[in-house]
N, C-alpha and C positions, 0 to 999 in steps of 0.2 A: 373253363370247361371245354372239352372236346366232344363233339357229337359224333358217335360212331355208327350212326344210321338208325339206331333204335333207342339209345339213351345217352345221357351226358356222362362223361368220365373225366377224372382229374388225374393229371400226371404229377402226383405229389412229390415224387423224388426230384424231378426237374425244378419244382418250385422251391424245395428245401435247399438244393444245391445253389440255385441262383441267390436265394436269401442269404445263405452262408457266405457266398463270395462277396456280395454287396456289403455285408456286415464286416467282414475282414478288411475289405478295401477301405471302408469308412474308419474302422478302428486304427488303421495304419496312420491316419491323420493325427491321432493322439500321440503317436510316438515321434513325430517329426521334431518337436522342440527338445527332445531328449537324445537325439542322435549326436554322438560326440564328434563326428567328422563328415566330410562330404561323401565319402565312399559308403558309409552306412546309411546316410540320408538317401543317396541314390539307389541303394539296394531296396530300402523300404518303399521308395517312390515307384520303382520298377515293379515290385511285388503288388503294390496297391493298384497300379495301372493294369497289370495282368488280371488280377482278380476282378477289377471293374469290368473288363472286357467281356465277362460272362453275360452281361446284360445285352450286349450286341449280338452274341451268338444265339441267345434265347429269343431275341426279337426275330432273327432270321428264321429260326425254327417255327415260331408262331406265324410268321408271314407265309411260309410255305404251307402250313396246315390250313391257314385261312383261304388260300387259293382253291382248296378242295371243297369248301363249303358253298352250297348253293343257297340262294335267298329263300327258296321254299314257297309254298302256296298258302299254308295256313297262317293264322295270326301268330301262333306260338313259334312257328319256324321263322317267320319274318322278324319277330322280336328277338329270337336267339341270334339270328344273323346280325341284326343291328347292334346288339350287345357285344358280339364278337368283334364287329367292325370298330366300334367305339373303344373297346378294350385294346385292340391292336393300335389304334390311333394314339391312345394315351401312352402305351408302351413305346411307340415310335417317338412320341414327343419327349418322353423322359430320356430316351437314348440321345436325341438331338440336343436337348438342353444340357444334360450332364456332360456330354462330350464337348459341347461348346464351352462349358465352365472349365473343363480340364484344359482345353486348348488355350483359352484366354488366360488361364492361370500361368501356363508355361510361357506364353507370349509376354505377359506383364512382369513376371518375376525373373525370367531368364532372357528375354528379348534383348535387353541392353548388353548382354554378353556377346551377341552375335551380329548386331547391326552397328553401322557406323554412327558416330555422334551426330551426324547431320539429321538422323531420324530422331528428332527431339522428343517425340511422344514416348518412345521407349526409355528415354533417359530422365523423364519427369517422375519425381517421387509419387505423384498423385495418380499415376497410371493404374496402379492396383485398385484404388478406390473407384476410378472411372470404369474399369473393366467389371468389377463386382456389381456396381450399380447398373451398368448396361445389361449384364446377363440376368440380373434380378428383374429388370424391366421386361426383357424379352420373354423370360419364363412366365411372368404374370400375364402378359398379353396372350401368349400361346395357350397357356392352361385355361385362361378365361374363355377363349374361343371354344375349347373343347367342352367346358362346363356349360356354356350357352347352348351348344349343339345337343348335349345330353339333356338339358332342360327341355328344349323343344321336342326332342324325341320322346321324352317321358310324358309330357303334358300336351302332346299333339291331339287335336280334336278331330 
């Protein structure tokens, strides 16, 4: 929600556009196994990446809007500020993790095409599993840090 000085408002259109873009980006993953050649696969991947990037632009918008919010003096205003701050932190964390997954996917699956054979990690068949496990671990650690912060904020005495 956005506080306009007197009440909370929701930018539903932006939320629906972002959701639609993320849905289309994810659905593109279902089409990869059925792409008959590299050109179609590349086109679907490019479209998926472009629709994914909507989350980054939305994060930038939310971050700009958050800069205009003051902490306030009343308990309700402070709670609203903290909720907005934590929501922005979660959105930023999602951007960071999902972009990291995208970058490591390209590195592990296409890295062997552009680096010399002396870089053995990129030529190891296990690199995809290593990358996926690493990103899963990073995501869990960072999300848990946000969950703990939210817990302390909610049950602060």
